PAGUBA-350324 format. One record per residue (C-alpha): residue in one letter; x negated, y, z negated. Coordinates in steps of 0.25 Angstrom, whole numbers, plus 5000, padded with zeros to 4 digits. Each point is the difference from the previous one (the first is absolute). Layout:
<pts>
AXYZ;...
</pts>
This chain:
<pts>
M490749894906;S500949985011;F501250095005;K501249925006;L501250085008;A501249955006;H500250075015;A501349975007;G500950095008;D501350015011;F500949944990;H501250065008;L501049964988;D501450025007;E501449994994;D500649955013;R498849915006;Y499349884993;F500150074986;A499949874992;D498949955006;T499250135001;A500350024984;Q499549864997;C498750035007;I499850134992;E500449934986;W499049895005;F499050115002;V500150064987;E499949864994;D498849955007;G499350144997;V500149984987;R499749864999;Q498750055008;A499750094989;I499750125010;H499750144996;L500850075011;F501349985008;V499950085013;L501550015007;D499550065015;G501250065005;D501349965006;L500649964988;T501550005006;T500450015014;Y500950125000;K500450104988;Q500049934987;T501449944996;I500450004985;R499849855001;E498650015006;R499550114991;K500449934988;F499349875004;W498750085003;V500150084987;D500149854992;A498949945008;I499150134999;I500349994984;R499449865000;M498850045008;A499750134992;D500249914987;H498749925004;A499150095009;P500050145007;V500850015012;L499750085013;L501350045009;I499650045014;A501050085009;G500349915013;N500750055013;H501449924997;G501150054991;K499950144994;E498649974993;L499450135006;E501250084994;N499949974987;D500749875000;L498949934991;Y499950114989;P501049914990;L499349895003;A498750084995;K500750054987;V500349864994;K499349984987;G499149884997;K498749974992;H499250055012;R500150125009;V500750005014;F499450075010;L500650065012;C499550055014;T500750085011;E498850075004;P498649965002;E499250024987;F498949944992;I500449944987;R499149974989;F500349924986;D499149924991;D498849955008;I500850015014;G500050085012;I501349985009;A500050085013;V501550005006;F500550035014;P501749995001;Y500650015013;P499850145006;R501350094999;K500750045013;E499550154998;E498549944998;F500249935013;A500550135007;A498850094992;A499049905006;G500550015015;E499649905009;N499449874997;D498650055000;G500350104989;Q500749894991;A498749915001;Q499250124997;A500750044988;F500049854994;I498449995004;E499950134990;K500849954989;L499349875000;R498750085000;Q500550074988;F500349874993;N498649945003;E499550124993;Q500849964989;F499649874999;E498550035001;R500250074987;R500649894993;Q498949895003;D500249954986;S501649975002;Y500949915008;R500350075012;L501249965008;F500850065012;F501449985004;G500850055012;H501449975007;F499850035015;G499749935013;V498549975005;A499549995015;G500049855004;A500949964988;R501049885004;V501349974997;S500749864998;S500349985013;G498550015002;Q500250135009;P499350134997;L500750114993;V500850095009;G501050124998;R500050134993;C499449984986;A498750054992;E498949925006;F498450044997;P498749955006;L499449884992;G498550065000;P500250094988;L500649894992;L498849895001;H499050124995;L500950044988;R499149984987;A501149924994;Q499949864996;Y501549955004;V500750085012;G501549974997;L501150035012;S501449985002;H501050035011;I499749885009;H500849874995;W498849905005;R499049974991;Q498650035006;Q498650044998;F499150115006;G498549984996;P499749954988;R500750104990;V501250055008;W501449924998;Y501350025004;A500749924989;G501249985008;S501650004995;L500449924987;S501049935008;R500749975014;C500750115005;D500249965015;Y500149865009;S498750035005;E499250004987;T499849854999;E498650024992;D499949974986;K500250134992;G499550044986;Y499150104993;N498550025000;L499449974986;V498650095000;T498949984989;L498950095000;N498749944994;G499450134994;P500050135005;E498949995009;L500250005015;R499249895005;A499549985014;D500249855000;G501550024995;G499849924987;D500750104992;L501449985007;K500849885000;V501450005008;E500949894998;F501449985006;R501249974991;K501149935008;S501350054996;P501449915000;T500750085012;R501049925009;R499549955013;M500650075012;V500349925012;E500550045014;M500349895010;Q500450015015;G501149885005;V500749965012;F501549964999;H500249905011;N501049895004;G500650034987;E498749984992;L499150094993;E498649985006;L498850044990;P498650015002;D499249875000;N499250044989;F501250034991;D500049954986;P501150014991;L499150014988;T499650135004;L501450044998;K500249974987;D500150124990;S499650105011;R500750115006;V500449955014;K500450075013;I500349915012;V500250075013;V500949905009;R500050045016;V501249945007;K500550005015;N500950115005;G501349965005;P501149914994;D498849884998;G499250084991;L501250054990;L499949944987;S501349964993;R500150044985;E499949844997;Q498750005007;Q499550124993;E500549944987;N499349865003;L498750085003;R499950084987;E500349874992;R498849945008;L499150104996;L500550024985;A499849874998;A498450025001;G500450094987;P499650135003;A500150124991;E500650095012;L500649965014;K500250115012;I500549955012;K499850095012;I500749955013;E499350075013;H500549965014;E499049985011;P500050115011;E500549975014;G498750025006;P498750074997;A500350144999;E499050105006;P499550114991;V500550145003;P498850095002;V499850104989;A500250115009;A501349955004;A500649954988;H501150084995;S500449954986;A499049994988;E500149855000;E499750005015;K498850084997;L499549924989;R500149875008;A499350065011;Y498950034990;W499949854996;A499949965014;I498850085001;K499349984985;G500649874997;T501349954994;P500049974985;A500749884994;A501549995002;G500350034985;R499250124999;Q500750055015;E501349994992;R499650084989;L499450115008;L501050025010;A501150004988;K499150104994;L500050085013;A501649995003;G500150074985;L499050115003;E500750025014;T501450014993;A499550104990;V499450095010;L501149995009;S501150034988;N499250124995;P499550075014;G499850144993;N498949954990;G499049975011;
</pts>
């Protein structure tokens, strides 16, 4: 007899951002899982982006009830929202025909003929207790060693591992390696787990490490850099035996109906918008579209209200679901970056860092600078809280 499960994560349901698209993808995920006659739904963290609103919680309660009426549901705490601070607890109390399991700490779950090891996103105090990166890695390795002991004692059961964290060497949707302050652990111990399927979340780009280790990726698109297909992993285990040839495991990608996100660069010159030579208007239809238009400084670079409306009408004719137009003025000349040591403002320091390490895409620069400005304002307005 085979065992089938649906593994998805990084949903990021947000009442104020792409709610309809994300909700449609989650509803499709539930319906497709039921059609596939799965035996377990796995929601691998980041159900919302921030602390759940009433609307977001109501949506998830209804969705989890539908899942639990068909199969058991496993909820795993991620790093977004307040999932490590009991935000998922009300969702775990819903009543369906099957049980809903909630994991906010590393633990081993047993039910029927299934053994599941779970490693949610670590709490801040766990980071502090582990100390430096070496301490965190050693604590992770020790926990996986304990999980392996549990697996060895249950060789007649289906054996699964799920986690929400970064893995050294993982790449994000832009193709760049994962960077920044987050829980990141070595890949080696995961490759040696005695689990038939090792399912991970936290990285939005679906990718595979070795024959059994997978990031499922996000279910829907959350950013313009996420141009790849989105969906979930439909996992089939053909018996509980961990076979050396991998014949016990089949992983199928199920593509979700998320909208395409398109970001383009254009130049406004001599009263006309010049788009890239490979521009295809069909790519804009039913997509969320962002156009960054560069114009020259000075009187010749000004766009009248009529020109802006004509530009918008031209782009809307392609039928996008959403259209954002950003006007950027070209710099007077190449600006020399300020050395880090000579930088005064937080923005100057960040730009100096980019000059050394490499500059991110324009859209990401904008988001990072806006976030930095907000943090700087908050710190300056509360000098006594440092």
